[in-house]
N, C-alpha and C positions, 0 to 999 in steps of 0.2 A: 511595504510591511512592517509592522511594529516587532520589536525584537521580543520574544519570547523569553520571559525571565525563569520559569521555572518547570523541571522534567517532566511535570504532569502536562504543562501547555503544550510544552513540543511533542510529547506522545499524541494528544488528543489533536494535534493539528498535522499529524504525520499518519492518523488513521482513520478520521472521518471525512466524508467526503464533503467538501464547500467548495467545488470546482476547483481543487488545487492539487491537480494531479501531479505537478511537478512536485511539487512538496513532500505527497504520499509517495513517489517514486523513489526521492531523496531517503526518505525513512525507511522504506522497503529494503534498498540496498544497502542501509546503515546494518539493519536487523538481522537482514539474511546473512552478511558478512561475519556479523556477531557471532549468529548461531554457527556458520560454518567454521568460525575457528577454535569452536568449544567442541564441536563433534555433536551438535544437538540439531537433531532434524526437526524442520518446519513445514508447515503448509500453509497454503493459500486459501482461506475460508471466503467462500463465495456465495451467497445466500440470493443471489440474483435479484436483491432489491436496489434500485439507482436513485432512490430519492434523496437529492441534496438536501445536505442541514440536516440529515436524520441519522440517531444515534443507531440501527439498526441497517444503514446502509452500505453493505459488505459486498456489493454485484460488481465483478471483472470482466464477467463473461456472460454476454449476453445469450439466453438460449435459443430466443424466438430467433434473433437475426442472426445467427452462429457468428458473430463476432467479438472480438476483445474491446469493450467500450475503454477501457485504459490501457493501451498499449505500452506505454511508458513504464507502468508498473510491474509489466510481464518481462520486458527490456530489464530492469532492474532486477529483478529475479536471474533472468536468463545469464546475464554479466557475468555476478557472484559465483553461479554456477561453472562458467567454463574455464574462471581464473583458477 
């Protein structure tokens, strides 16, 4: 993967579904950790859209199948919460 050069690129790489669950999980862990340090509550926005490479794809929990589509993201959140 090409080294990302700007904060905006890093932000987008970590938030948009590009078949990049590992990158998204690392970004999630960083984000939740920084929020926790500052006592800022955060939440996981899940709109149940799973279209890859879409700006509207924020689905994590598949409501039809009742399963986590991206469990590494949930694991990243829980790791910070439980530390």
